CHARMM-style PDB file with segment names, atoms N, HN, CA, C and O in Angstrom:
ATOM      1  N   UNK     1      -2.927  33.021   5.537  1.00  0.00      PROA
ATOM      2  CA  UNK     1      -3.024  32.340   4.852  1.00  0.00      PROA
ATOM      3  C   UNK     1      -2.216  31.164   3.943  1.00  0.00      PROA
ATOM      4  O   UNK     1      -2.348  30.487   2.924  1.00  0.00      PROA
ATOM      5  N   UNK     2      -1.428  31.381   4.885  1.00  0.00      PROA
ATOM      6  HN  UNK     2      -1.321  31.932   5.713  1.00  0.00      PROA
ATOM      7  CA  UNK     2      -0.370  29.891   4.613  1.00  0.00      PROA
ATOM      8  C   UNK     2      -0.944  28.845   5.217  1.00  0.00      PROA
ATOM      9  O   UNK     2      -1.203  27.704   4.836  1.00  0.00      PROA
ATOM     10  N   UNK     3      -1.103  29.436   6.244  1.00  0.00      PROA
ATOM     11  HN  UNK     3      -0.892  30.363   6.553  1.00  0.00      PROA
ATOM     12  CA  UNK     3      -1.965  28.266   7.743  1.00  0.00      PROA
ATOM     13  C   UNK     3      -2.766  28.047   7.249  1.00  0.00      PROA
ATOM     14  O   UNK     3      -2.769  26.836   7.030  1.00  0.00      PROA
ATOM     15  N   UNK     4      -3.824  28.645   6.757  1.00  0.00      PROA
ATOM     16  HN  UNK     4      -3.821  29.629   6.935  1.00  0.00      PROA
ATOM     17  CA  UNK     4      -4.975  28.522   5.862  1.00  0.00      PROA
ATOM     18  C   UNK     4      -5.080  27.103   5.379  1.00  0.00      PROA
ATOM     19  O   UNK     4      -5.774  26.119   5.635  1.00  0.00      PROA
ATOM     20  N   UNK     5      -3.565  27.590   4.134  1.00  0.00      PROA
ATOM     21  HN  UNK     5      -3.002  28.389   3.926  1.00  0.00      PROA
ATOM     22  CA  UNK     5      -3.965  27.191   2.837  1.00  0.00      PROA
ATOM     23  C   UNK     5      -3.362  25.069   3.234  1.00  0.00      PROA
ATOM     24  O   UNK     5      -3.566  24.073   2.540  1.00  0.00      PROA
ATOM     25  N   UNK     6      -2.776  25.182   4.332  1.00  0.00      PROA
ATOM     26  HN  UNK     6      -2.610  25.991   4.896  1.00  0.00      PROA
ATOM     27  CA  UNK     6      -1.458  23.968   5.475  1.00  0.00      PROA
ATOM     28  C   UNK     6      -2.477  23.239   5.893  1.00  0.00      PROA
ATOM     29  O   UNK     6      -2.404  22.013   5.977  1.00  0.00      PROA
ATOM     30  N   UNK     7      -3.946  24.188   6.317  1.00  0.00      PROA
ATOM     31  HN  UNK     7      -4.005  25.184   6.249  1.00  0.00      PROA
ATOM     32  CA  UNK     7      -5.029  23.423   7.499  1.00  0.00      PROA
ATOM     33  C   UNK     7      -5.678  22.230   5.820  1.00  0.00      PROA
ATOM     34  O   UNK     7      -5.747  21.009   5.672  1.00  0.00      PROA
ATOM     35  N   UNK     8      -5.922  23.087   5.152  1.00  0.00      PROA
ATOM     36  HN  UNK     8      -5.865  24.079   5.272  1.00  0.00      PROA
ATOM     37  CA  UNK     8      -6.979  22.871   3.636  1.00  0.00      PROA
ATOM     38  C   UNK     8      -5.749  21.344   3.471  1.00  0.00      PROA
ATOM     39  O   UNK     8      -5.997  20.195   3.836  1.00  0.00      PROA
ATOM     40  N   UNK     9      -4.626  21.780   2.906  1.00  0.00      PROA
ATOM     41  HN  UNK     9      -4.424  22.714   2.610  1.00  0.00      PROA
ATOM     42  CA  UNK     9      -3.822  20.932   2.855  1.00  0.00      PROA
ATOM     43  C   UNK     9      -3.811  19.803   3.113  1.00  0.00      PROA
ATOM     44  O   UNK     9      -3.579  18.803   2.435  1.00  0.00      PROA
ATOM     45  N   UNK    10      -4.189  20.025   4.600  1.00  0.00      PROA
ATOM     46  HN  UNK    10      -4.377  20.838   5.151  1.00  0.00      PROA
ATOM     47  CA  UNK    10      -3.731  18.457   5.415  1.00  0.00      PROA
ATOM     48  C   UNK    10      -5.259  17.888   6.049  1.00  0.00      PROA
ATOM     49  O   UNK    10      -5.527  16.960   6.812  1.00  0.00      PROA
ATOM     50  N   UNK    11      -5.984  18.764   5.448  1.00  0.00      PROA
ATOM     51  HN  UNK    11      -5.767  19.518   4.828  1.00  0.00      PROA
ATOM     52  CA  UNK    11      -6.897  17.740   6.019  1.00  0.00      PROA
ATOM     53  C   UNK    11      -7.176  17.135   4.599  1.00  0.00      PROA
ATOM     54  O   UNK    11      -7.481  15.973   4.869  1.00  0.00      PROA
ATOM     55  N   UNK    12      -7.238  17.264   3.335  1.00  0.00      PROA
ATOM     56  HN  UNK    12      -6.991  18.208   3.115  1.00  0.00      PROA
ATOM     57  CA  UNK    12      -7.421  16.441   2.040  1.00  0.00      PROA
ATOM     58  C   UNK    12      -6.334  15.415   2.237  1.00  0.00      PROA
ATOM     59  O   UNK    12      -6.761  14.268   2.111  1.00  0.00      PROA
ATOM     60  N   UNK    13      -4.961  15.514   2.528  1.00  0.00      PROA
ATOM     61  HN  UNK    13      -4.614  16.446   2.629  1.00  0.00      PROA
ATOM     62  CA  UNK    13      -4.450  14.373   2.327  1.00  0.00      PROA
ATOM     63  C   UNK    13      -4.440  13.773   3.696  1.00  0.00      PROA
ATOM     64  O   UNK    13      -3.485  13.028   3.915  1.00  0.00      PROA
ATOM     65  N   UNK    14      -5.338  13.948   4.704  1.00  0.00      PROA
ATOM     66  HN  UNK    14      -6.114  14.554   4.526  1.00  0.00      PROA
ATOM     67  CA  UNK    14      -6.026  13.058   5.999  1.00  0.00      PROA
ATOM     68  C   UNK    14      -7.239  12.471   5.363  1.00  0.00      PROA
ATOM     69  O   UNK    14      -7.375  11.305   5.734  1.00  0.00      PROA
ATOM     70  N   UNK    15      -8.215  12.881   4.497  1.00  0.00      PROA
ATOM     71  HN  UNK    15      -8.104  13.828   4.196  1.00  0.00      PROA
ATOM     72  CA  UNK    15      -9.306  12.449   3.846  1.00  0.00      PROA
ATOM     73  C   UNK    15      -8.374  11.538   3.032  1.00  0.00      PROA
ATOM     74  O   UNK    15      -7.726  10.814   3.788  1.00  0.00      PROA
ATOM     75  N   UNK    16      -8.114  11.354   1.799  1.00  0.00      PROA
ATOM     76  HN  UNK    16      -8.640  11.942   1.185  1.00  0.00      PROA
ATOM     77  CA  UNK    16      -7.118  10.591   1.220  1.00  0.00      PROA
ATOM     78  C   UNK    16      -6.942   9.551   1.217  1.00  0.00      PROA
ATOM     79  O   UNK    16      -7.289   8.581   0.543  1.00  0.00      PROA
ATOM     80  N   UNK    17      -6.081   9.835   2.412  1.00  0.00      PROA
ATOM     81  HN  UNK    17      -5.800  10.622   2.960  1.00  0.00      PROA
ATOM     82  CA  UNK    17      -5.361   8.168   3.486  1.00  0.00      PROA
ATOM     83  C   UNK    17      -6.290   8.071   4.316  1.00  0.00      PROA
ATOM     84  O   UNK    17      -5.765   7.417   5.216  1.00  0.00      PROA
ATOM     85  N   UNK    18      -7.576   8.336   4.695  1.00  0.00      PROA
ATOM     86  HN  UNK    18      -8.002   8.867   3.963  1.00  0.00      PROA
ATOM     87  CA  UNK    18      -8.652   7.469   5.449  1.00  0.00      PROA
ATOM     88  C   UNK    18      -8.927   6.500   4.134  1.00  0.00      PROA
ATOM     89  O   UNK    18      -8.629   5.309   4.231  1.00  0.00      PROA
ATOM     90  N   UNK    19      -9.611   7.116   2.659  1.00  0.00      PROA
ATOM     91  HN  UNK    19      -9.853   8.083   2.581  1.00  0.00      PROA
ATOM     92  CA  UNK    19     -10.126   6.423   2.067  1.00  0.00      PROA
ATOM     93  C   UNK    19      -9.360   5.531   1.744  1.00  0.00      PROA
ATOM     94  O   UNK    19     -10.013   4.716   1.092  1.00  0.00      PROA
ATOM     95  N   UNK    20      -8.088   5.150   1.855  1.00  0.00      PROA
ATOM     96  HN  UNK    20      -7.558   5.812   2.384  1.00  0.00      PROA
ATOM     97  CA  UNK    20      -7.654   4.318   0.606  1.00  0.00      PROA
ATOM     98  C   UNK    20      -6.549   3.516   1.826  1.00  0.00      PROA
ATOM     99  O   UNK    20      -5.410   3.146   1.544  1.00  0.00      PROA
ATOM    100  N   UNK    21      -7.236   3.356   3.286  1.00  0.00      PROA
ATOM    101  HN  UNK    21      -8.162   3.657   3.515  1.00  0.00      PROA
ATOM    102  CA  UNK    21      -6.842   2.309   4.443  1.00  0.00      PROA
ATOM    103  C   UNK    21      -6.872   0.909   3.978  1.00  0.00      PROA
ATOM    104  O   UNK    21      -7.457   0.866   2.896  1.00  0.00      PROA
ATOM    105  N   UNK    22      -6.455  -0.304   4.385  1.00  0.00      PROA
ATOM    106  HN  UNK    22      -5.979  -0.269   5.264  1.00  0.00      PROA
ATOM    107  CA  UNK    22      -7.129  -1.554   4.393  1.00  0.00      PROA
ATOM    108  C   UNK    22      -8.107  -1.106   6.103  1.00  0.00      PROA
ATOM    109  O   UNK    22      -8.232  -0.102   6.805  1.00  0.00      PROA
ATOM    110  N   UNK    23      -8.570  -2.448   6.120  1.00  0.00      PROA
ATOM    111  HN  UNK    23      -8.468  -3.263   5.550  1.00  0.00      PROA
ATOM    112  CA  UNK    23      -8.922  -2.545   7.929  1.00  0.00      PROA
ATOM    113  C   UNK    23      -8.940  -3.183   8.410  1.00  0.00      PROA
ATOM    114  O   UNK    23      -9.933  -3.749   8.867  1.00  0.00      PROA
ATOM    115  N   UNK    24      -7.558  -3.489   8.599  1.00  0.00      PROA
ATOM    116  HN  UNK    24      -6.751  -3.029   8.228  1.00  0.00      PROA
ATOM    117  CA  UNK    24      -6.242  -3.481   9.329  1.00  0.00      PROA
ATOM    118  C   UNK    24      -5.728  -2.662   9.377  1.00  0.00      PROA
ATOM    119  O   UNK    24      -5.148  -2.428  10.438  1.00  0.00      PROA
ATOM    120  N   UNK    25      -5.601  -1.587   8.114  1.00  0.00      PROA
ATOM    121  HN  UNK    25      -6.072  -1.778   7.253  1.00  0.00      PROA
ATOM    122  CA  UNK    25      -4.733   0.138   9.121  1.00  0.00      PROA
ATOM    123  C   UNK    25      -5.406   0.176   9.543  1.00  0.00      PROA
ATOM    124  O   UNK    25      -5.310  -0.103  10.738  1.00  0.00      PROA
ATOM    125  N   UNK    26      -6.592   0.512   9.061  1.00  0.00      PROA
ATOM    126  HN  UNK    26      -6.670   0.739   8.090  1.00  0.00      PROA
ATOM    127  CA  UNK    26      -7.480   1.164  10.326  1.00  0.00      PROA
ATOM    128  C   UNK    26      -8.092   0.676  11.342  1.00  0.00      PROA
ATOM    129  O   UNK    26      -9.108   1.260  11.718  1.00  0.00      PROA
ATOM    130  N   UNK    27      -7.605  -0.604  12.101  1.00  0.00      PROA
ATOM    131  HN  UNK    27      -6.779  -1.079  11.796  1.00  0.00      PROA
ATOM    132  CA  UNK    27      -8.119  -0.589  12.681  1.00  0.00      PROA
ATOM    133  C   UNK    27      -6.590  -0.437  14.120  1.00  0.00      PROA
ATOM    134  O   UNK    27      -6.734  -0.483  15.342  1.00  0.00      PROA
ATOM    135  N   UNK    28      -5.238  -0.253  13.294  1.00  0.00      PROA
ATOM    136  HN  UNK    28      -5.121  -0.215  12.302  1.00  0.00      PROA
ATOM    137  CA  UNK    28      -4.699   0.090  13.972  1.00  0.00      PROA
ATOM    138  C   UNK    28      -4.230   1.519  14.257  1.00  0.00      PROA
ATOM    139  O   UNK    28      -3.468   1.967  15.115  1.00  0.00      PROA
ATOM    140  N   UNK    29      -5.144   2.276  12.956  1.00  0.00      PROA
ATOM    141  HN  UNK    29      -5.763   1.913  12.260  1.00  0.00      PROA
ATOM    142  CA  UNK    29      -5.039   4.052  13.137  1.00  0.00      PROA
ATOM    143  C   UNK    29      -6.125   4.261  14.215  1.00  0.00      PROA
ATOM    144  O   UNK    29      -5.808   5.113  15.045  1.00  0.00      PROA
ATOM    145  N   UNK    30      -7.208   3.743  14.380  1.00  0.00      PROA
ATOM    146  HN  UNK    30      -7.466   3.051  13.705  1.00  0.00      PROA
ATOM    147  CA  UNK    30      -8.098   3.558  15.448  1.00  0.00      PROA
ATOM    148  C   UNK    30      -6.962   2.985  16.959  1.00  0.00      PROA
ATOM    149  O   UNK    30      -6.867   3.534  18.057  1.00  0.00      PROA
ATOM    150  N   UNK    31      -6.560   2.283  16.677  1.00  0.00      PROA
ATOM    151  HN  UNK    31      -6.637   1.837  15.785  1.00  0.00      PROA
ATOM    152  CA  UNK    31      -5.802   1.961  18.318  1.00  0.00      PROA
ATOM    153  C   UNK    31      -4.764   3.331  18.778  1.00  0.00      PROA
ATOM    154  O   UNK    31      -4.513   3.380  19.982  1.00  0.00      PROA
ATOM    155  N   UNK    32      -4.333   4.109  18.154  1.00  0.00      PROA
ATOM    156  HN  UNK    32      -4.537   4.069  17.176  1.00  0.00      PROA
ATOM    157  CA  UNK    32      -3.172   4.875  18.057  1.00  0.00      PROA
ATOM    158  C   UNK    32      -3.616   6.328  18.690  1.00  0.00      PROA
ATOM    159  O   UNK    32      -4.022   7.129  17.848  1.00  0.00      PROA
ATOM    160  N   UNK    33      -3.596   6.798  20.106  1.00  0.00      PROA
ATOM    161  HN  UNK    33      -3.266   6.147  20.791  1.00  0.00      PROA
ATOM    162  CA  UNK    33      -4.192   8.259  20.402  1.00  0.00      PROA
ATOM    163  C   UNK    33      -3.781   9.346  19.596  1.00  0.00      PROA
ATOM    164  O   UNK    33      -2.737   9.225  18.954  1.00  0.00      PROA
ATOM    165  N   UNK    34      -4.329  10.214  19.541  1.00  0.00      PROA
ATOM    166  HN  UNK    34      -5.176  10.312  20.062  1.00  0.00      PROA
ATOM    167  CA  UNK    34      -4.367  11.297  19.017  1.00  0.00      PROA
ATOM    168  C   UNK    34      -2.405  11.629  19.018  1.00  0.00      PROA
ATOM    169  O   UNK    34      -1.646  11.475  18.061  1.00  0.00      PROA
ATOM    170  N   UNK    35      -2.014  12.158  20.589  1.00  0.00      PROA
ATOM    171  HN  UNK    35      -2.630  12.283  21.367  1.00  0.00      PROA
ATOM    172  CA  UNK    35      -0.893  12.348  20.087  1.00  0.00      PROA
ATOM    173  C   UNK    35       0.060  11.507  19.427  1.00  0.00      PROA
ATOM    174  O   UNK    35       1.098  12.042  19.035  1.00  0.00      PROA
ATOM    175  N   UNK    36      -0.157   9.992  19.191  1.00  0.00      PROA
ATOM    176  HN  UNK    36      -0.999   9.558  19.509  1.00  0.00      PROA
ATOM    177  CA  UNK    36       0.883   9.402  18.438  1.00  0.00      PROA
ATOM    178  C   UNK    36       0.693   9.546  16.769  1.00  0.00      PROA
ATOM    179  O   UNK    36       1.643   9.407  15.998  1.00  0.00      PROA
ATOM    180  N   UNK    37      -0.466   9.799  16.398  1.00  0.00      PROA
ATOM    181  HN  UNK    37      -1.238   9.911  17.024  1.00  0.00      PROA
ATOM    182  CA  UNK    37      -1.105   9.959  15.032  1.00  0.00      PROA
ATOM    183  C   UNK    37      -0.491  11.622  15.212  1.00  0.00      PROA
ATOM    184  O   UNK    37      -0.858  11.922  14.075  1.00  0.00      PROA
ATOM    185  N   UNK    38      -0.204  12.214  15.445  1.00  0.00      PROA
ATOM    186  HN  UNK    38       0.094  11.969  16.368  1.00  0.00      PROA
ATOM    187  CA  UNK    38       0.328  13.856  15.520  1.00  0.00      PROA
ATOM    188  C   UNK    38       1.700  13.193  15.837  1.00  0.00      PROA
ATOM    189  O   UNK    38       2.170  12.426  14.997  1.00  0.00      PROA
ATOM    190  N   UNK    39       2.276  13.402  16.823  1.00  0.00      PROA
ATOM    191  HN  UNK    39       1.895  14.025  17.506  1.00  0.00      PROA
ATOM    192  CA  UNK    39       3.920  12.401  16.723  1.00  0.00      PROA
ATOM    193  C   UNK    39       4.240  11.706  15.105  1.00  0.00      PROA
ATOM    194  O   UNK    39       5.401  11.374  14.866  1.00  0.00      PROA
ATOM    195  N   UNK    40       3.636  11.595  14.501  1.00  0.00      PROA
ATOM    196  HN  UNK    40       2.693  11.865  14.695  1.00  0.00      PROA
ATOM    197  CA  UNK    40       3.941  10.099  13.370  1.00  0.00      PROA
ATOM    198  C   UNK    40       4.073  11.361  12.285  1.00  0.00      PROA
ATOM    199  O   UNK    40       5.087  11.713  11.684  1.00  0.00      PROA
ATOM    200  N   UNK    41       2.809  11.900  12.225  1.00  0.00      PROA
ATOM    201  HN  UNK    41       1.985  11.614  12.714  1.00  0.00      PROA
ATOM    202  CA  UNK    41       2.823  13.090  11.061  1.00  0.00      PROA
ATOM    203  C   UNK    41       4.280  14.068  10.986  1.00  0.00      PROA
ATOM    204  O   UNK    41       5.064  14.294  10.064  1.00  0.00      PROA
ATOM    205  N   UNK    42       4.210  14.628  12.767  1.00  0.00      PROA
ATOM    206  HN  UNK    42       3.573  14.445  13.516  1.00  0.00      PROA
ATOM    207  CA  UNK    42       5.667  15.603  12.839  1.00  0.00      PROA
ATOM    208  C   UNK    42       7.164  15.127  13.092  1.00  0.00      PROA
ATOM    209  O   UNK    42       8.188  15.747  13.383  1.00  0.00      PROA
ATOM    210  N   UNK    43       6.782  13.261  12.782  1.00  0.00      PROA
ATOM    211  HN  UNK    43       5.951  12.758  12.546  1.00  0.00      PROA
ATOM    212  CA  UNK    43       8.151  12.937  12.861  1.00  0.00      PROA
ATOM    213  C   UNK    43       8.180  12.222  10.452  1.00  0.00      PROA
ATOM    214  O   UNK    43       8.976  11.891   9.573  1.00  0.00      PROA
ATOM    215  N   UNK    44       7.285  12.344  10.596  1.00  0.00      PROA
ATOM    216  HN  UNK    44       6.638  12.613  11.310  1.00  0.00      PROA
ATOM    217  CA  UNK    44       7.495  12.300   8.878  1.00  0.00      PROA
ATOM    218  C   UNK    44       7.645  13.396   8.432  1.00  0.00      PROA
ATOM    219  O   UNK    44       7.916  13.142   7.259  1.00  0.00      PROA
ATOM    220  N   UNK    45       7.662  14.386   8.525  1.00  0.00      PROA
ATOM    221  HN  UNK    45       7.442  14.593   9.479  1.00  0.00      PROA
ATOM    222  CA  UNK    45       7.558  15.678   8.072  1.00  0.00      PROA
ATOM    223  C   UNK    45       8.874  15.469   7.304  1.00  0.00      PROA
ATOM    224  O   UNK    45       8.871  15.123   6.123  1.00  0.00      PROA
ATOM    225  N   UNK    46      10.142  15.716   8.096  1.00  0.00      PROA
ATOM    226  HN  UNK    46      10.145  15.996   9.055  1.00  0.00      PROA
ATOM    227  CA  UNK    46      11.179  15.975   8.029  1.00  0.00      PROA
ATOM    228  C   UNK    46      11.725  16.131   5.827  1.00  0.00      PROA
ATOM    229  O   UNK    46      12.162  17.002   5.074  1.00  0.00      PROA
ATOM    230  N   UNK    47      11.274  14.586   5.734  1.00  0.00      PROA
ATOM    231  HN  UNK    47      10.920  13.879   6.346  1.00  0.00      PROA
ATOM    232  CA  UNK    47      11.679  13.549   4.695  1.00  0.00      PROA
ATOM    233  C   UNK    47      10.283  13.955   3.827  1.00  0.00      PROA
ATOM    234  O   UNK    47      10.009  13.111   2.974  1.00  0.00      PROA
ATOM    235  N   UNK    48       9.501  14.921   3.888  1.00  0.00      PROA
ATOM    236  HN  UNK    48       9.723  15.607   4.581  1.00  0.00      PROA
ATOM    237  CA  UNK    48       8.323  14.877   2.936  1.00  0.00      PROA
ATOM    238  C   UNK    48       7.275  13.383   2.927  1.00  0.00      PROA
ATOM    239  O   UNK    48       6.707  12.722   2.059  1.00  0.00      PROA
ATOM    240  N   UNK    49       7.398  13.335   4.227  1.00  0.00      PROA
ATOM    241  HN  UNK    49       7.860  13.872   4.933  1.00  0.00      PROA
ATOM    242  CA  UNK    49       6.263  12.199   4.696  1.00  0.00      PROA
ATOM    243  C   UNK    49       6.628  11.069   3.707  1.00  0.00      PROA
ATOM    244  O   UNK    49       5.754  10.455   3.096  1.00  0.00      PROA
ATOM    245  N   UNK    50       8.140  10.778   3.550  1.00  0.00      PROA
ATOM    246  HN  UNK    50       8.851  11.278   4.046  1.00  0.00      PROA
ATOM    247  CA  UNK    50       8.163   9.476   2.341  1.00  0.00      PROA
ATOM    248  C   UNK    50       7.804   8.156   3.732  1.00  0.00      PROA
ATOM    249  O   UNK    50       7.271   7.171   3.221  1.00  0.00      PROA
ATOM    250  N   UNK    51       7.965   8.034   4.996  1.00  0.00      PROA
ATOM    251  HN  UNK    51       8.398   8.834   5.410  1.00  0.00      PROA
ATOM    252  CA  UNK    51       7.375   6.612   5.293  1.00  0.00      PROA
ATOM    253  C   UNK    51       5.947   6.415   5.157  1.00  0.00      PROA
ATOM    254  O   UNK    51       5.571   5.243   5.156  1.00  0.00      PROA
ATOM    255  N   UNK    52       5.178   7.219   5.056  1.00  0.00      PROA
ATOM    256  HN  UNK    52       5.483   8.172   5.057  1.00  0.00      PROA
ATOM    257  CA  UNK    52       3.525   7.172   4.953  1.00  0.00      PROA
ATOM    258  C   UNK    52       3.081   7.233   3.719  1.00  0.00      PROA
ATOM    259  O   UNK    52       1.909   6.864   3.641  1.00  0.00      PROA
ATOM    260  N   UNK    53       3.847   7.753   2.109  1.00  0.00      PROA
ATOM    261  HN  UNK    53       4.798   8.053   2.173  1.00  0.00      PROA
ATOM    262  CA  UNK    53       3.404   7.738   0.841  1.00  0.00      PROA
ATOM    263  C   UNK    53       3.553   6.580   0.419  1.00  0.00      PROA
ATOM    264  O   UNK    53       4.664   6.178   0.074  1.00  0.00      PROA
ATOM    265  N   UNK    54       2.546   5.881   0.369  1.00  0.00      PROA
ATOM    266  HN  UNK    54       1.644   6.207   0.649  1.00  0.00      PROA
ATOM    267  CA  UNK    54       2.242   4.318  -1.071  1.00  0.00      PROA
ATOM    268  C   UNK    54       2.603   4.946  -2.142  1.00  0.00      PROA
ATOM    269  O   UNK    54       3.653   5.521  -2.428  1.00  0.00      PROA
ATOM    270  N   UNK    55       1.023   4.683  -3.069  1.00  0.00      PROA
ATOM    271  HN  UNK    55       0.170   4.216  -2.837  1.00  0.00      PROA
ATOM    272  CA  UNK    55       1.090   4.539  -4.720  1.00  0.00      PROA
ATOM    273  C   UNK    55       0.605   6.379  -5.009  1.00  0.00      PROA
ATOM    274  O   UNK    55      -0.243   6.935  -4.311  1.00  0.00      PROA
ATOM    275  N   UNK    56       1.371   7.095  -6.190  1.00  0.00      PROA
ATOM    276  HN  UNK    56       2.060   6.644  -6.757  1.00  0.00      PROA
ATOM    277  CA  UNK    56       1.042   8.458  -6.424  1.00  0.00      PROA
ATOM    278  C   UNK    56      -0.236   8.298  -7.403  1.00  0.00      PROA
ATOM    279  O   UNK    56      -0.090   7.706  -8.473  1.00  0.00      PROA
ATOM    280  N   UNK    57      -1.349   8.770  -7.069  1.00  0.00      PROA
ATOM    281  HN  UNK    57      -1.467   9.250  -6.200  1.00  0.00      PROA
ATOM    282  CA  UNK    57      -2.786   8.647  -7.119  1.00  0.00      PROA
ATOM    283  C   UNK    57      -3.089  10.334  -8.563  1.00  0.00      PROA
ATOM    284  O   UNK    57      -2.969  11.515  -8.237  1.00  0.00      PROA
ATOM    285  N   UNK    58      -3.342   9.998  -9.537  1.00  0.00      PROA
ATOM    286  HN  UNK    58      -3.439   9.039  -9.802  1.00  0.00      PROA
ATOM    287  CA  UNK    58      -2.730  11.467 -10.813  1.00  0.00      PROA
ATOM    288  C   UNK    58      -3.872  12.397 -11.027  1.00  0.00      PROA
ATOM    289  O   UNK    58      -5.015  12.129 -11.399  1.00  0.00      PROA
ATOM    290  N   UNK    59      -3.260  13.711 -10.675  1.00  0.00      PROA
ATOM    291  HN  UNK    59      -2.332  13.928 -10.373  1.00  0.00      PROA
ATOM    292  CA  UNK    59      -4.545  14.958  -9.997  1.00  0.00      PROA
ATOM    293  C   UNK    59      -3.407  15.653 -10.981  1.00  0.00      PROA
ATOM    294  O   UNK    59      -2.229  15.534 -11.320  1.00  0.00      PROA
ATOM    295  N   UNK    60      -4.846  16.639 -11.249  1.00  0.00      PROA
ATOM    296  HN  UNK    60      -5.803  16.736 -10.974  1.00  0.00      PROA
ATOM    297  CA  UNK    60      -4.429  17.662 -12.816  1.00  0.00      PROA
ATOM    298  C   UNK    60      -3.683  18.893 -11.657  1.00  0.00      PROA
ATOM    299  O   UNK    60      -2.587  19.416 -11.857  1.00  0.00      PROA
ATOM    300  N   UNK    61      -4.647  19.191 -10.360  1.00  0.00      PROA
ATOM    301  HN  UNK    61      -5.537  18.765 -10.198  1.00  0.00      PROA
ATOM    302  CA  UNK    61      -3.546  20.386  -9.792  1.00  0.00      PROA
ATOM    303  C   UNK    61      -2.933  19.645  -8.578  1.00  0.00      PROA
ATOM    304  O   UNK    61      -2.170  20.206  -7.792  1.00  0.00      PROA
ATOM    305  N   UNK    62      -3.300  18.396  -8.477  1.00  0.00      PROA
ATOM    306  HN  UNK    62      -3.920  17.941  -9.115  1.00  0.00      PROA
ATOM    307  CA  UNK    62      -1.726  18.448  -6.877  1.00  0.00      PROA
ATOM    308  C   UNK    62      -1.956  16.724  -7.060  1.00  0.00      PROA
ATOM    309  O   UNK    62      -2.864  16.037  -7.528  1.00  0.00      PROA
ATOM    310  N   UNK    63      -0.619  16.430  -6.425  1.00  0.00      PROA
ATOM    311  HN  UNK    63       0.119  16.988  -6.045  1.00  0.00      PROA
ATOM    312  CA  UNK    63       0.212  15.812  -6.171  1.00  0.00      PROA
ATOM    313  C   UNK    63      -0.369  14.600  -5.054  1.00  0.00      PROA
ATOM    314  O   UNK    63      -0.155  14.933  -3.888  1.00  0.00      PROA
ATOM    315  N   UNK    64      -0.974  13.429  -5.192  1.00  0.00      PROA
ATOM    316  HN  UNK    64      -1.148  13.159  -6.139  1.00  0.00      PROA
ATOM    317  CA  UNK    64      -1.142  13.167  -4.011  1.00  0.00      PROA
ATOM    318  C   UNK    64      -0.728  11.666  -4.316  1.00  0.00      PROA
ATOM    319  O   UNK    64      -0.445  11.270  -5.447  1.00  0.00      PROA
ATOM    320  N   UNK    65      -0.723  10.689  -2.907  1.00  0.00      PROA
ATOM    321  HN  UNK    65      -0.952  11.011  -1.988  1.00  0.00      PROA
ATOM    322  CA  UNK    65      -0.100   9.782  -2.615  1.00  0.00      PROA
ATOM    323  C   UNK    65      -1.243   8.134  -1.742  1.00  0.00      PROA
ATOM    324  O   UNK    65      -1.644   8.055  -0.581  1.00  0.00      PROA
ATOM    325  N   UNK    66      -1.369   7.442  -2.525  1.00  0.00      PROA
ATOM    326  HN  UNK    66      -1.043   7.505  -3.468  1.00  0.00      PROA
ATOM    327  CA  UNK    66      -2.026   6.310  -1.326  1.00  0.00      PROA
ATOM    328  C   UNK    66      -1.176   6.558   0.504  1.00  0.00      PROA
ATOM    329  O   UNK    66      -0.103   7.098   0.776  1.00  0.00      PROA
ATOM    330  N   UNK    67      -2.048   6.008   1.283  1.00  0.00      PROA
ATOM    331  HN  UNK    67      -2.920   5.570   1.062  1.00  0.00      PROA
ATOM    332  CA  UNK    67      -1.592   5.887   2.577  1.00  0.00      PROA
ATOM    333  C   UNK    67      -0.823   4.432   2.169  1.00  0.00      PROA
ATOM    334  O   UNK    67      -1.027   3.544   1.342  1.00  0.00      PROA
ATOM    335  N   UNK    68       0.290   4.731   3.342  1.00  0.00      PROA
ATOM    336  HN  UNK    68       0.456   5.452   4.014  1.00  0.00      PROA
ATOM    337  CA  UNK    68       1.144   3.414   3.496  1.00  0.00      PROA
ATOM    338  C   UNK    68       1.030   2.618   4.632  1.00  0.00      PROA
ATOM    339  O   UNK    68       1.631   1.547   4.715  1.00  0.00      PROA
ATOM    340  N   UNK    69       0.308   3.050   5.519  1.00  0.00      PROA
ATOM    341  HN  UNK    69      -0.180   3.921   5.451  1.00  0.00      PROA
ATOM    342  CA  UNK    69      -0.761   2.606   6.573  1.00  0.00      PROA
ATOM    343  C   UNK    69       0.199   3.065   7.405  1.00  0.00      PROA
ATOM    344  O   UNK    69       1.266   3.548   7.024  1.00  0.00      PROA
ATOM    345  N   UNK    70      -0.317   2.862   9.111  1.00  0.00      PROA
ATOM    346  HN  UNK    70      -1.184   2.470   9.421  1.00  0.00      PROA
ATOM    347  CA  UNK    70       0.193   2.974  10.129  1.00  0.00      PROA
ATOM    348  C   UNK    70       1.262   2.138  10.618  1.00  0.00      PROA
ATOM    349  O   UNK    70       1.576   2.241  11.804  1.00  0.00      PROA
ATOM    350  N   UNK    71       1.950   1.205   9.757  1.00  0.00      PROA
ATOM    351  HN  UNK    71       1.695   1.121   8.794  1.00  0.00      PROA
ATOM    352  CA  UNK    71       2.772  -0.055  10.155  1.00  0.00      PROA
ATOM    353  C   UNK    71       4.434   0.660  10.136  1.00  0.00      PROA
ATOM    354  O   UNK    71       5.298   0.472  10.992  1.00  0.00      PROA
ATOM    355  N   UNK    72       4.550   1.526   8.870  1.00  0.00      PROA
ATOM    356  HN  UNK    72       3.848   1.679   8.175  1.00  0.00      PROA
ATOM    357  CA  UNK    72       5.660   2.586   8.929  1.00  0.00      PROA
ATOM    358  C   UNK    72       5.578   3.737  10.008  1.00  0.00      PROA
ATOM    359  O   UNK    72       6.445   4.585  10.223  1.00  0.00      PROA
ATOM    360  N   UNK    73       4.167   3.573  10.742  1.00  0.00      PROA
ATOM    361  HN  UNK    73       3.463   2.885  10.568  1.00  0.00      PROA
ATOM    362  CA  UNK    73       4.740   5.444  11.216  1.00  0.00      PROA
ATOM    363  C   UNK    73       5.391   5.047  12.681  1.00  0.00      PROA
ATOM    364  O   UNK    73       6.217   5.821  13.165  1.00  0.00      PROA
ATOM    365  N   UNK    74       4.944   3.595  13.534  1.00  0.00      PROA
ATOM    366  HN  UNK    74       4.273   2.967  13.141  1.00  0.00      PROA
ATOM    367  CA  UNK    74       5.427   3.515  14.420  1.00  0.00      PROA
ATOM    368  C   UNK    74       7.127   2.853  14.639  1.00  0.00      PROA
ATOM    369  OT1 UNK    74       7.628   2.798  15.761  1.00  0.00      PROA
TER     370      UNK     74
END
């Protein structure tokens, strides 16, 4: 159950983050390999993904943030 919830949360975060990227940020993201993307997410996990968070987006049931962009991932 926890794994399914985590997967859904990550999918939602990914969908929200991808929809708020500028064309330049999307191009940088497209140039990253899947391993680089995964390593960036794993390295951001211990500090609550603060390096990846942009402005907070209001929602009733969940806190979400706009993507900071890929420049802070590397």
